C-alpha positions in Angstrom: 73.2 39.6 -30.8 76.9 39.0 -29.1 78.8 40.6 -31.6 76.4 44.0 -31.2 77.2 43.9 -27.5 81.1 43.3 -28.3 81.1 40.0 -26.3 83.8 38.1 -26.8 82.4 34.5 -27.4 79.8 34.4 -30.4 78.0 31.3 -29.2 76.3 29.2 -31.9 73.3 27.8 -31.5 73.0 23.9 -31.9 71.9 23.3 -35.1 72.5 21.5 -38.8 72.6 25.3 -40.1 75.0 27.0 -37.6 77.0 23.7 -37.4 77.7 23.8 -41.3 78.2 27.8 -41.3 80.4 28.3 -38.1 83.8 28.6 -40.5 81.8 31.5 -42.4 81.0 33.0 -39.4 84.1 33.6 -37.6 87.9 33.7 -38.0 88.9 35.8 -41.2 85.6 36.0 -43.1 83.2 38.5 -44.5 79.6 38.3 -44.4 77.0 39.4 -46.5 73.6 39.4 -45.2 70.6 40.1 -48.2 67.3 41.6 -46.8 64.3 41.3 -48.8 61.9 44.3 -49.0 58.4 44.4 -50.8 57.1 48.0 -51.6 53.7 46.0 -51.0 51.2 47.0 -48.0 50.7 43.5 -47.6 54.1 43.0 -46.6 54.8 46.0 -44.5 55.2 44.4 -41.3 57.5 41.5 -42.6 59.7 44.5 -44.5 60.1 46.9 -41.2 61.2 43.5 -39.1 63.5 42.5 -41.8 65.4 46.7 -41.7 65.4 46.3 -38.1 67.5 43.0 -38.0 69.2 44.7 -40.7 70.2 47.8 -38.3 70.5 46.0 -35.8 73.7 43.0 -38.0 75.0 46.9 -39.6 75.8 47.6 -36.2 77.9 44.5 -35.6 81.9 44.5 -36.6 83.9 41.9 -36.7 86.9 43.6 -37.7 89.2 43.6 -40.6 89.2 40.7 -42.6 92.8 39.9 -43.8 94.3 36.8 -45.7 96.2 34.1 -43.9 99.9 33.5 -44.6 100.4 30.2 -45.5 
C-alpha cells in the first residue's frame, strides 16, 4: 500500500517471508504477481478479491528497472 500511496518509505512487516524477499521487492528488481482465478461459482468471491488486489498492485509503479554498472 505504501507504493500505491507514493510513499518514499516502503515498510516491510517483521516476518520471515518479507525478510527473505526484501531484496526482490526494493531497489532495481522486477516483480511479478500471478493471480489465480476460477470459473467456478463457488470460488467467485475469492476470484473477485484476487482481481481487486491485482488492480491495486497494477497501480503501484516502482520505476524502471536498470542494470547496475559494476
